[in-house]
C-alpha positions in Angstrom: -6.4 1.0 -30.2 -10.2 1.6 -29.0 -11.5 -0.9 -26.3 -15.6 -2.0 -25.4 -16.9 -0.5 -22.6 -16.8 -3.9 -21.3 -13.8 -3.9 -20.3 -13.7 -0.8 -18.1 -16.9 -2.3 -16.5 -14.6 -5.5 -15.8 -11.6 -3.2 -13.8 -14.5 -1.4 -11.8 -16.6 -4.1 -10.8 -13.1 -5.3 -9.8 -11.6 -2.7 -8.2 -14.3 -0.6 -6.3 -14.8 -4.1 -3.4 -11.2 -3.8 -3.6 -10.4 0.0 -3.0 -12.6 -0.6 -0.1 -10.4 -3.0 1.3 -7.3 -0.9 -0.2 -8.0 2.1 2.2 -8.8 0.0 4.8 -5.3 -0.9 5.0 -4.5 3.5 5.1 -7.5 3.9 7.5 -5.6 2.7 9.8 -2.9 4.8 10.2 -5.6 7.9 9.5 -7.5 7.0 11.9 -4.3 6.7 14.5 -3.5 10.5 13.0 -7.1 12.1 13.3 -7.4 10.3 16.7 -4.0 11.7 18.5 -4.4 14.9 16.0 -7.4 16.1 17.9 -7.6 14.0 21.2 -4.1 14.5 22.6 -3.0 17.7 24.7 0.2 17.9 22.4 -1.1 17.6 18.9 2.3 18.6 17.2 4.1 16.4 19.1 2.0 13.7 18.4 1.5 14.0 15.1 5.4 13.9 14.7 5.4 10.6 16.9 2.9 9.2 14.5 4.7 10.6 11.5 8.2 8.9 13.0 6.2 6.1 13.7 5.3 6.1 10.2 7.9 6.2 8.6 9.6 3.6 9.8 7.5 1.2 10.4 5.7 1.6 6.5 8.9 0.4 4.8 8.9 -2.5 7.1 4.8 -3.0 6.8 5.6 -2.8 3.2 7.6 -5.6 2.7 5.0 -8.1 4.2 2.5 -6.6 2.2 4.4 -6.9 -1.3 5.6 -10.6 -0.2 1.7 -11.5 0.4 0.8 -9.6 -2.6 3.4 -12.5 -4.7 0.1 -14.7 -4.0 -2.8 -13.4 -6.6 -1.2 -12.7 -9.8 -0.4 -16.3 -9.7 -3.6 -17.6 -8.3 -5.1 -15.3 -11.5 -3.4 -17.7 -13.5 -4.5 -21.0 -12.3 -8.0 -20.2 -11.3 -9.6 -22.1 -13.8 -7.5 -25.1 -14.9 -5.8 -26.2 -11.9 -7.8 -25.9 -8.0 -5.0 -27.8 -6.4 -2.6 -25.7 -7.6 -4.3 -22.6 -6.1 -5.5 -24.8 -2.8 -1.2 -25.1 -3.0 0.0 -21.7 -3.2 -2.2 -20.1 -0.2 -0.8 -23.3 1.9 2.5 -22.2 1.1 2.0 -18.1 1.6 0.6 -19.0 5.1 4.1 -20.6 5.9 6.0 -17.5 4.0 4.5 -15.1 4.9 4.4 -15.8 8.9 7.5 -17.0 8.7 8.4 -12.9 7.3 5.9 -11.5 9.8 8.4 -13.1 12.4 11.1 -12.0 10.8 9.8 -8.3 10.3 9.1 -8.3 14.2 12.5 -8.5 14.4 13.3 -5.5 12.0 10.6 -3.6 13.6 12.1 -3.9 17.3 15.5 -4.0 16.6 15.9 -1.7 13.3 13.2 1.0 13.1 13.3 1.4 17.2 17.4 2.0 16.3 17.0 4.0 13.6 14.2 6.2 15.0 17.1 6.3 17.7 19.4 7.8 16.3 18.2 9.9 13.3 18.7 13.1 14.8 14.8 13.2 16.1 13.1 15.2 18.9 13.7 13.9 21.7 10.0 14.2 22.8 8.9 13.0 20.0 11.1 9.3 20.4 9.7 8.9 23.2 6.5 8.8 22.8 6.5 7.1 19.1 8.1 3.9 20.3 5.3 2.5 22.3 3.5 2.8 19.3 5.7 1.3 17.3 6.4 -1.5 19.2 2.3 -2.3 18.7 2.6 -1.8 15.4 5.4 -4.4 15.4 2.8 -7.1 16.8 0.5 -6.1 14.4 2.7 -7.6 11.7 1.2 -11.6 12.2 -2.5 -10.8 12.1 -1.9 -8.4 9.2 -0.5 -10.4 6.9 -1.8 -13.4 7.4 -5.2 -11.7 6.8 -3.0 -10.2 3.4 -2.7 -14.1 2.7 -6.6 -14.9 3.1 -7.1 -11.7 0.7 -4.8 -12.1 -1.9 -5.9 -15.6 -2.3 -10.1 -14.9 -2.7 -8.8 -12.1 -4.9 -6.8 -13.5 -6.9 -9.9 -16.1 -7.7 -12.3 -12.9 -7.9 -14.0 -12.7 -5.2 -13.3 -8.8 -3.4 -16.1 -8.0 -1.0 -15.6 -9.8 1.8 -12.4 -8.8 2.3 -13.7 -5.0 1.5 -16.4 -5.8 4.4 -13.8 -7.5 7.0 -12.2 -3.9 5.8 -15.0 -1.9 6.9 -15.7 -3.3 9.9 -12.3 -3.1 11.4 -12.4 0.3 10.7 -15.2 0.8 12.9 -13.5 -0.7 15.0 -10.3 0.5 15.7 -11.6 4.0 16.1 -13.6 2.9 18.9 -10.6 1.5 20.4 -8.7 3.8 19.4 -10.8 7.0 20.4 -11.5 4.8 23.8 -7.7 4.0 24.8 -6.7 7.7 23.6 -8.9 9.2 26.2 -9.2 7.0 28.7 -13.1 6.4 28.7 -14.8 3.4 30.8 -12.2 3.7 33.6 -9.1 3.3 31.5 -6.2 6.0 32.0 -5.4 8.3 29.0 -3.0 6.2 27.3 -2.2 8.6 24.4 -0.9 7.4 21.4 0.3 4.5 22.5 -3.6 3.7 23.1 -4.0 4.3 19.1 -1.1 0.9 18.4 -3.5 -1.5 20.9 -6.5 -0.1 19.2 -4.6 -1.2 16.1 -3.5 -4.6 17.5 -6.8 -6.2 18.1 -8.4 -4.7 15.1 -6.0 -6.5 12.7 -6.6 -9.9 15.2 -10.4 -9.6 14.4 -9.3 -9.3 10.6 -7.6 -12.0 10.7 -9.7 -14.5 12.4 -12.9 -12.8 10.3 -10.8 -13.3 7.2 -9.5 -17.3 7.7 -13.3 -18.8 8.7 -14.5 -17.2 6.0 -12.1 -18.7 3.1 -12.9 -22.0 5.2 -16.2 -22.3 5.0 -17.3 -20.3 2.5 -19.0 -22.5 -0.3 -17.4 -20.3 -3.0 -13.8 -21.9 -1.7 -14.7 -25.6 -1.6 -13.0 -26.7 -4.4 -10.0 -25.2 -4.2 -10.3 -25.6 0.0 -10.4 -30.0 -0.9 -7.0 -29.7 -1.1 -5.5 -27.2 1.2 -4.0 -28.8 3.9 -1.6 -26.2 5.6 1.4 -29.2 6.5 1.6 -29.0 2.0 5.0 -27.1 2.4 7.2 -27.1 -1.0 10.3 -25.3 -2.2 8.6 -25.2 -5.5 5.6 -23.2 -5.1 7.6 -21.2 -1.8 10.2 -20.1 -4.5 7.0 -19.5 -7.4 5.6 -16.9 -4.6 8.4 -15.8 -3.2 9.7 -14.6 -6.9 7.3 -12.2 -7.5 6.5 -11.2 -4.5 10.6 -10.0 -2.9 10.3 -8.0 -6.7 6.9 -6.8 -5.4 7.9 -5.3 -2.2 10.7 -3.9 -3.5 9.0 -1.8 -5.6 6.4 -0.5 -2.6 9.7 -0.3 -0.3 11.5 1.9 -2.8 8.4 4.6 -2.6 7.1 4.5 0.4 10.7 4.3 1.9 11.4 7.6 -0.5 8.2 9.2 1.4 9.8 7.7 5.3 13.2 9.3 4.1 11.0 12.7 3.6 9.3 12.2 6.9 13.4 12.0 8.4 14.3 15.1 6.6 11.1 16.8 7.3 12.2 16.4 11.1 15.9 17.3 10.7 13.8 20.9 9.8 11.1 20.9 12.9 8.7 19.1 13.9 6.0 20.9 12.7 7.5 20.9 9.4 7.4 17.0 10.7 4.3 16.9 11.4 2.5 19.0 8.0 4.4 16.2 6.7 1.7 13.6 8.4 -0.8 15.9 8.1 -0.7 15.5 3.8 0.9 12.3 3.1 -2.5 10.7 5.4 -4.5 12.5 3.1 -2.8 12.0 0.0 -2.0 7.9 1.1 -5.9 7.9 0.8 -6.2 8.8 -2.9 -2.7 6.8 -3.6 -4.5 3.3 -1.8 -7.6 3.5 -4.1 -5.2 3.8 -7.4 -3.7 0.6 -5.5 -7.0 -0.7 -6.1 -7.5 -0.4 -9.5 -4.1 -1.3 -9.8 -4.6 -4.7 -7.9 -7.4 -4.7 -10.3 -5.7 -4.2 -13.6 -3.3 -7.0 -11.9 -5.7 -9.5 -11.6 -7.7 -9.1 -15.4 -4.6 -9.1 -17.0 -3.1 -12.3 -15.2 -6.5 -14.1 -15.9 -5.4 -13.3 -19.6 -1.7 -13.7 -19.2 -2.5 -17.1 -18.1 -5.0 -17.4 -21.0 -1.9 -16.4 -23.4 -4.4 -13.5 -24.9 -2.3 -10.4 -26.0 -5.8 -9.3 -27.3 -7.7 -8.9 -23.6 -4.0 -8.3 -22.1 -3.8 -4.9 -24.1 -7.4 -4.1 -24.2 -7.3 -4.2 -20.0 -4.2 -2.0 -19.8 -5.6 0.5 -22.3 -8.8 0.9 -20.4 -7.0 0.2 -16.4 -4.6 3.4 -18.1 -7.8 5.2 -18.9 -10.0 5.0 -15.8 -7.0 6.4 -13.2 -5.6 8.6 -15.3 -10.1 10.1 -14.7 -9.8 9.2 -11.6 -6.7 11.1 -10.1 -8.3 14.6 -11.9 -10.7 13.7 -10.4 -8.7 13.8 -7.0 -6.3 16.8 -8.3 -9.4 19.2 -8.2 -10.2 18.0 -4.7 -7.1 18.6 -3.2 -6.5 21.9 -5.4 -9.9 23.1 -4.6 -10.0 22.0 -1.1 -6.3 22.0 0.0 -6.8 24.8 2.7 -9.6 23.0 4.5 -9.3 19.4 3.8 -6.3 20.1 6.5 -8.4 20.8 9.3 -10.3 16.8 9.3 -7.2 15.9 10.6 -5.7 19.1 13.8 -6.4 21.6 14.9 -2.4 22.6 14.9 -2.6 26.4 13.0 0.8 26.3 11.6 0.6 22.9 10.7 -1.8 23.5 8.7 -0.4 26.7 7.1 1.9 24.1 6.1 0.3 20.8 4.9 -1.6 23.1 3.1 1.0 23.8 1.0 2.0 20.5 0.1 -1.9 19.5 -0.5 -1.3 21.7 -3.1 1.8 20.3 -4.7 0.4 16.8 -4.2 -2.5 18.1 -6.8 -0.4 18.3 -9.5 1.4 14.9 -8.9 -1.9 13.1 -8.5 -1.4 11.9 -12.1 1.9 10.9 -12.2 1.0 8.6 -8.9 -2.1 7.0 -10.5 -0.1 6.3 -13.6 3.1 4.2 -11.5 0.3 2.4 -9.9 -1.7 0.6 -12.5 1.9 0.7 -14.7 3.4 -1.8 -12.0 -0.2 -3.3 -11.5 -0.5 -4.1 -15.4 3.4 -5.6 -15.1 2.6 -7.8 -12.3 -0.2 -9.7 -14.4 2.3 -9.8 -16.9 4.8 -11.8 -14.2 7.1 -8.3 -15.3 8.8 -7.5 -11.3 12.4 -7.4 -11.0 12.8 -4.1 -14.3 10.0 -2.4 -12.6 12.2 -3.0 -9.2 15.1 -1.1 -11.4 12.4 1.0 -12.4 11.2 2.4 -8.8 14.9 2.0 -7.4 16.5 4.8 -9.9 13.4 7.1 -9.8 12.8 7.2 -6.2 16.3 6.6 -4.7 18.4 8.1 -7.5 16.5 10.7 -8.8 13.4 11.4 -6.1 15.2 11.5 -2.7 18.5 13.0 -3.9 16.1 16.2 -5.1 14.4 16.1 -1.9 17.1 16.1 -0.3 19.1 19.1 -1.9 15.6 21.0 -1.9 14.6 21.1 1.3 17.8 20.6 3.2 20.6 22.3 0.5 18.9 25.2 -0.6 16.6 25.7 2.0 13.2 25.3 0.9 12.0 23.2 3.7 9.7 21.0 3.4 8.2 22.3 0.0 11.0 21.9 -1.3 11.2 18.1 -0.2 8.0 17.6 -2.1 9.1 19.1 -5.1 11.9 16.0 -5.3 8.9 13.6 -4.2 7.0 14.8 -7.6 10.1 14.4 -10.0 10.8 10.9 -8.8 7.2 9.7 -9.4 6.9 11.6 -12.3 10.2 9.6 -13.5 8.2 6.2 -12.5 5.1 6.6 -14.7 6.6 7.2 -17.8 10.0 4.7 -17.9 7.0 2.2 -16.4 5.0 3.3 -19.3 7.6 2.5 -21.8 7.5 -0.5 -20.3 4.3 -2.3 -20.6 5.2 -0.5 -24.0 7.6 -2.7 -24.8 6.6 -6.3 -23.0 3.0 -6.3 -24.5 5.3 -5.1 -28.4 6.8 -8.1 -27.4 4.6 -11.1 -26.7 2.1 -10.1 -29.2 4.9 -11.1 -31.7 5.4 -14.2 -30.1 2.0 -15.2 -30.0 1.5 -14.3 -33.7 4.9 -16.2 -34.4 3.6 -19.7 -32.5 -0.3 -19.8 -33.4 -0.2 -22.3 -36.5 -0.2 -21.3 -40.2 -3.8 -22.4 -41.7 
């Protein structure tokens, strides 16, 4: 099927600002990693502490991001024809996300801390990691509220404000992290704890900025006239949760597999774990860019799904797949040519750099699989299909990918390289199965709409 250039242009115009704001999520972790990699006395210990913290925290964080994401496809479907419903979805999403953030903080404080202390990690690494993890846990609430307003505006097709807030938030995070870690302006040197405090302040400011924008902007007056914080309905909460919870599980299965890989690397040694953190920090940048394209496909497909237009659904889906494959070809080329140089942006530890370079070369090969599975998930979410994709991601990462990572890395003594080979197989499996799921869904939808079309 040939796709008109307007479909590519529509996805790209929407995806651009989303990509920047999505990068904002991972840039917090990237900046934190870079600061501790360059500004601490024992960079391999500090990097290992950051890696360990992110491995146990990210699983919790993506649960929140996934649940917040449940708002976007629903708003996209009702944006044109039911402003009151969209406003009610926003208020209910706020309540759901605030309650979720409290639960997630408790999960971090009691669950993630326990995992950190009882997973065979280096004692010095754990001591540095614990205060950082606590501060990241506190930052969940402002991040969840920020995401609520972000997903609402993106569902309506307004993406630039979240991008601007994310950019300025990261500038603030960089400045504060460096000040707190190094102890400038008379402050004590805080080490890894300092980047956690910077993240908490940064996310709180981002929350306030995004909330004020939605409440005051003329773009949303027709929606906000119906908004009431106390307008909570079980039906709306259920609608959001029906999409948000499976999306959260999809994130957990994928991010959890990479978090599990970090813990496996930590069992090999602190430098292996530090190398994993350096590589995953760089790879996560391309993943979040791909995620922005996936989010754009969700919105465009969601709009078309609400209009029951199978042709537009198929066109936007194909355009999104084409865009992501071209984009990931570029990132694969960057990693394959720069795998020995890129780790220097994170640390100066030569042993860590040597290991991380090998992992980035492996990452160059799985870029296509990673991008294809992100877009596959985005397209299916736009069509309201979230349960089967959750099963697919579970099988790909936890039945195939992570067990292979353990077998190759630990049992066959291939080290952290073997762990990444296993993850690559998991990504390949996910991308193929999700594409077949999309083909089945679009063919079924096309048949149903054709069958229901009035006869002349």
